[in-house]
C-alpha positions as CSV (number, residue, x, y, z in Angstrom):
1,X,-0.2,-0.3,0.2
2,X,1.5,3.8,-0.8
3,X,-0.2,6.3,1.6
4,X,1.1,10.2,1.6
5,X,0.3,11.2,5.1
6,X,0.2,14.9,4.9
7,X,3.0,16.3,7.4
8,X,3.3,13.4,9.5
9,X,1.6,13.7,12.1
10,X,-0.5,16.1,10.8
11,X,-2.1,16.8,14.7
12,X,0.2,14.9,16.4
13,X,-1.2,12.2,18.7
14,X,-4.6,12.5,17.6
15,X,-3.0,11.7,13.7
16,X,-0.8,8.7,15.7
17,X,-3.6,7.4,17.1
18,X,-6.1,7.3,13.6
19,X,-2.8,5.9,11.5
20,X,-2.6,3.1,14.4
21,X,-6.0,2.1,14.6
22,X,-6.1,2.0,10.5
23,X,-3.1,-0.3,10.0
24,X,-4.0,-2.8,12.4
25,X,-7.6,-3.1,11.4
26,X,-6.3,-3.5,7.5
27,X,-4.2,-6.4,8.6
28,X,-1.7,-4.9,5.2
29,X,1.9,-6.4,5.2
30,X,4.0,-3.3,3.0
31,X,3.0,-0.1,3.4
32,X,5.1,2.7,1.9
33,X,4.5,6.3,3.0
34,X,4.9,10.0,2.1
35,X,5.5,12.9,3.9
36,X,7.0,11.5,7.4
37,X,8.1,15.0,9.0
38,X,9.3,13.7,12.5
39,X,11.2,10.8,12.8
40,X,10.5,10.8,16.8
41,X,6.5,10.3,15.7
42,X,7.4,7.7,12.8
43,X,9.0,5.7,15.6
44,X,6.5,6.2,18.5
45,X,3.8,4.7,15.6
46,X,6.0,1.5,15.3
47,X,6.1,1.0,19.0
48,X,2.6,2.3,19.1
49,X,1.3,-0.9,16.4
50,X,3.8,-3.5,18.4
51,X,2.0,-3.0,21.7
52,X,-1.7,-2.4,19.8
53,X,-1.5,-5.6,17.9
54,X,0.5,-7.3,20.7
55,X,2.8,-9.4,18.3
56,X,6.2,-7.1,18.0
57,X,6.0,-7.8,14.6
58,X,6.0,-4.2,12.9
59,X,9.6,-2.6,11.7
60,X,9.5,0.7,10.2
61,X,12.4,2.5,8.1
62,X,12.7,5.8,7.6
63,X,14.9,7.7,5.1
64,X,17.2,11.0,5.6
65,X,18.4,10.5,9.1
66,X,16.8,13.9,11.4
67,X,16.0,14.7,9.1
68,X,12.2,16.9,9.5
69,X,11.9,17.4,6.2
70,X,9.0,15.3,4.2
71,X,10.9,11.6,4.4
72,X,9.9,8.6,2.7
73,X,9.2,5.7,4.8
74,X,8.2,1.7,5.4
75,X,6.3,0.0,7.4
76,X,6.3,-4.2,7.5
77,X,4.2,-6.5,9.3
78,X,8.0,-9.1,9.5
79,X,6.2,-12.5,10.0
80,X,5.3,-12.5,6.0
81,X,8.8,-11.8,5.4
82,X,12.6,-12.8,5.3
83,X,15.8,-11.1,3.7
84,X,14.4,-7.8,4.2
85,X,16.9,-5.5,3.1
86,X,17.8,-2.1,4.8
87,X,16.5,0.3,2.7
88,X,18.7,2.4,0.2
89,X,17.9,6.0,-1.8
90,X,19.0,6.2,-5.0
91,X,19.6,8.8,-8.2
92,X,21.5,11.0,-5.4
93,X,22.8,13.4,-8.1
94,X,19.6,13.7,-9.6
95,X,17.9,16.7,-7.3
96,X,15.6,18.0,-10.5
97,X,14.0,14.9,-11.2
98,X,13.6,13.9,-7.5
99,X,13.2,16.3,-4.7
100,X,13.0,13.3,-2.6
101,X,15.4,10.2,-3.5
102,X,13.7,7.1,-4.4
103,X,13.8,5.1,-1.3
104,X,14.1,1.3,-1.9
105,X,13.8,-2.0,-0.3
106,X,13.6,-5.6,-0.9
107,X,12.2,-8.4,0.5
108,X,11.7,-12.2,0.2
109,X,7.8,-14.0,0.5
110,X,8.7,-18.1,0.4
111,X,11.9,-17.4,-1.5
112,X,10.7,-15.0,-4.4
113,X,12.2,-11.4,-4.2
114,X,10.1,-8.5,-4.4
115,X,12.1,-5.4,-5.3
116,X,9.4,-2.1,-4.0
117,X,10.8,1.7,-4.6
118,X,8.3,4.3,-3.2
119,X,8.7,7.5,-4.7
120,X,7.3,11.3,-3.8
121,X,7.6,13.4,-7.2
122,X,7.7,16.8,-7.8
123,X,4.1,18.3,-7.5
124,X,2.2,20.7,-9.1
125,X,1.0,21.9,-12.4
126,X,3.3,23.8,-15.5
127,X,5.5,22.7,-17.7
128,X,8.7,22.6,-15.7
129,X,7.3,20.3,-12.9
130,X,5.8,18.3,-15.8
131,X,9.0,17.6,-17.3
132,X,10.3,16.8,-14.0
133,X,8.0,14.3,-13.7
134,X,8.9,13.2,-16.8
135,X,12.3,12.8,-16.8
136,X,11.5,10.9,-13.3
137,X,9.8,8.4,-14.8
138,X,12.3,8.0,-17.4
139,X,15.0,7.5,-14.8
140,X,12.6,5.2,-12.7
141,X,12.5,2.7,-16.3
142,X,16.1,2.9,-16.8
143,X,17.1,1.7,-13.2
144,X,14.7,-0.9,-13.6
145,X,16.0,-2.1,-16.9
146,X,19.7,-1.7,-16.0
147,X,20.2,-3.5,-12.2
148,X,16.4,-5.4,-12.4
149,X,15.7,-6.8,-15.4
150,X,13.7,-10.7,-15.1
151,X,12.8,-9.3,-11.6
152,X,9.7,-8.9,-9.7
153,X,9.4,-5.1,-9.1
154,X,7.4,-3.0,-7.7
155,X,7.5,1.5,-8.5
156,X,5.0,3.2,-6.3
157,X,3.7,5.9,-4.6
158,X,3.0,10.1,-4.5
159,X,3.6,10.5,-8.0
160,X,1.9,13.8,-8.4
161,X,0.5,13.4,-12.2
162,X,-2.5,11.3,-13.8
163,X,-1.9,8.3,-15.7
164,X,-5.1,8.3,-18.0
165,X,-3.9,11.7,-19.7
166,X,-3.0,10.7,-23.5
167,X,0.2,10.5,-24.9
168,X,0.6,13.7,-25.8
169,X,0.0,15.1,-21.9
170,X,1.1,11.9,-19.9
171,X,4.6,12.2,-18.2
172,X,4.7,8.2,-17.5
173,X,4.1,7.5,-21.3
174,X,7.6,5.4,-21.4
175,X,5.8,2.7,-18.7
176,X,2.4,2.9,-20.5
177,X,4.3,2.1,-23.8
178,X,5.9,-0.3,-23.0
179,X,2.8,-3.3,-21.8
180,X,4.4,-6.1,-22.4
181,X,7.3,-5.1,-19.4
182,X,5.0,-2.6,-17.5
183,X,1.6,-1.9,-16.2
184,X,-0.4,0.7,-13.7
185,X,-2.0,-1.9,-11.7
186,X,-4.6,0.8,-10.6
187,X,-5.5,2.3,-13.8
188,X,-8.9,1.3,-13.6
189,X,-9.6,3.4,-10.7
190,X,-7.7,6.3,-12.4
191,X,-10.7,6.3,-15.6
192,X,-13.2,5.8,-13.4
193,X,-15.6,7.5,-10.5
194,X,-13.8,10.2,-8.9
195,X,-15.5,8.8,-5.7
196,X,-12.7,7.0,-5.5
197,X,-9.7,8.6,-6.6
198,X,-6.6,9.6,-4.4
199,X,-6.8,13.3,-3.7
200,X,-10.0,14.1,-3.4
201,X,-9.1,18.1,-2.5
202,X,-8.5,18.7,-6.7
203,X,-9.8,15.9,-7.6
204,X,-7.2,13.8,-9.1
205,X,-6.2,10.3,-8.9
206,X,-2.3,10.8,-8.5
207,X,-1.2,7.7,-6.2
208,X,-0.3,5.0,-8.1
209,X,1.1,1.6,-8.1
210,X,2.9,0.7,-11.2
211,X,4.5,-3.8,-11.4
212,X,7.1,-5.0,-13.9
213,X,5.8,-7.7,-15.9
214,X,6.6,-10.8,-13.4
215,X,4.0,-9.8,-11.5
216,X,1.2,-9.4,-14.0
217,X,-0.2,-13.0,-13.2
218,X,-0.2,-11.8,-9.6
219,X,-2.5,-8.8,-8.9
220,X,-5.4,-9.2,-7.0
221,X,-7.4,-6.6,-5.7
222,X,-6.3,-2.7,-6.5
223,X,-8.2,-0.3,-4.6
224,X,-8.3,3.2,-2.8
225,X,-9.1,3.1,1.1
226,X,-11.5,5.3,1.8
227,X,-11.1,5.5,5.2
228,X,-12.7,8.9,5.8
229,X,-15.9,6.6,5.0
230,X,-15.0,5.1,8.7
231,X,-14.7,7.8,10.9
232,X,-16.8,10.8,12.4
233,X,-16.5,13.6,10.5
234,X,-16.1,12.0,7.1
235,X,-13.6,13.5,4.8
236,X,-13.1,16.7,6.5
237,X,-12.4,15.2,9.6
238,X,-9.8,13.4,7.7
239,X,-8.8,15.8,5.7
240,X,-8.3,17.8,9.0
241,X,-6.0,15.3,11.2
242,X,-5.0,12.7,9.0
243,X,-4.5,13.6,5.2
244,X,-5.0,14.8,2.3
245,X,-4.6,11.6,0.3
246,X,-6.2,8.7,0.3
247,X,-3.8,5.5,0.3
248,X,-3.6,3.6,-2.6
249,X,-4.0,-0.8,-2.2
250,X,-2.4,-3.8,-3.9
251,X,-2.6,-7.6,-3.1
252,X,0.1,-9.6,-5.1
253,X,-0.7,-12.9,-4.6
254,X,2.5,-14.9,-4.5
255,X,1.4,-18.4,-5.1
256,X,-0.6,-18.0,-8.2
257,X,-2.1,-21.3,-9.8
258,X,-1.5,-21.0,-13.5
259,X,-4.7,-20.8,-15.4
260,X,-7.0,-20.9,-12.7
261,X,-9.7,-18.9,-14.0
262,X,-12.1,-19.5,-11.3
263,X,-10.2,-18.8,-8.5
264,X,-10.3,-22.0,-6.5
265,X,-7.1,-22.6,-6.5
266,X,-6.8,-25.5,-9.0
267,X,-6.7,-26.2,-12.6
268,X,-9.3,-28.5,-14.1
269,X,-12.3,-29.0,-16.1
270,X,-14.8,-25.8,-14.6
271,X,-11.7,-23.3,-16.0
272,X,-12.0,-25.4,-19.5
273,X,-16.2,-24.3,-19.5
274,X,-15.1,-20.6,-18.4
275,X,-13.0,-20.5,-21.3
276,X,-14.6,-21.7,-23.8
277,X,-17.8,-19.8,-22.9
278,X,-15.3,-16.1,-23.1
279,X,-15.3,-17.7,-26.6
280,X,-17.9,-18.1,-27.6
281,X,-19.5,-15.4,-25.7
282,X,-16.5,-13.3,-27.2
283,X,-15.4,-11.7,-23.6
284,X,-12.7,-9.3,-23.0
285,X,-10.5,-10.5,-20.5
286,X,-9.6,-8.3,-17.7
287,X,-5.7,-7.4,-18.1
288,X,-5.1,-9.8,-14.8
289,X,-7.1,-12.7,-16.3
290,X,-4.7,-12.2,-20.0
291,X,-1.7,-13.1,-17.6
292,X,-3.5,-15.9,-16.2
293,X,-5.2,-17.5,-19.3
294,X,-3.2,-16.2,-22.3
295,X,-0.9,-19.9,-22.8
296,X,0.3,-18.9,-26.0
297,X,1.6,-16.1,-25.4
298,X,-0.6,-13.9,-28.1
299,X,-1.9,-11.4,-26.4
300,X,-5.4,-12.8,-26.5
301,X,-7.4,-15.6,-24.9
302,X,-8.6,-17.8,-27.6
303,X,-9.1,-21.5,-29.0
304,X,-5.1,-22.1,-29.0
305,X,-5.6,-21.4,-25.5
306,X,-8.0,-23.4,-25.1
307,X,-6.3,-26.4,-26.6
308,X,-3.4,-25.3,-24.0
309,X,-5.3,-25.9,-21.0
310,X,-6.8,-29.2,-21.8
311,X,-3.3,-30.4,-22.3
312,X,-2.3,-29.2,-19.1
313,X,-4.8,-30.5,-17.1
314,X,-4.6,-34.3,-19.2
315,X,-0.6,-33.9,-18.6
């Protein structure tokens, strides 16, 4: 999950209590945070999570040493992961593109490594600000292709721009124009109702989650979490005491069963029935369904995939 906690803690202990309660109730494994201004309150947040949850499994990492700037951070439940690396910042000499250096961490789940890159790109309208975000987008792609080819990579954060814009205005077009290698998992949110956008005050959807192709078939639910609907006072109260951003969440299903189209954790005749029905009805599968069911790798689910699925089941 990515969450910009505006000027954390916005209202000191009141903000702290809200965030602790939200995170414990949500049962989320990894949270990438932006705008963590107070190191002492961040450490108190981790301590409070471990007290409230009574498990001692939460750890936190914050960039910037003792800086009071809007730093990046991670909160992680250690019971789900192994080999959690010490996060590090990249692009030290690219302050124009990255007013806050991307914060990178790697961790293992069931012997599968995932690289996470937390970002908070330059804000605001204007040609120069958009050019800075576009440069950052290009540099991130170059970094992934140079250092993490064939690895499972997640790029997320407050990217401060929209992803559903046409090519001539889209600062992330380098990623969008490489659909075989990258996918904005939250594109459906961006193209959908503004009621579910991450930044209601504009309104716009500017907090994003990008995944590399190694994770396409493992994408589960992707949603904006409307914490503001669960507190008295709604959005106004949330905006005043928690943040002006809503978090964006993704579930990654690491133990994907090949061609399990109905989600019952097995590949069997029921999946054949679904695939045949899709072909007969001209159904257009979602990107996630395509990633699981396109056995022939031709960008569609057709009769070739039906044949391949039957062969897979029959052995």
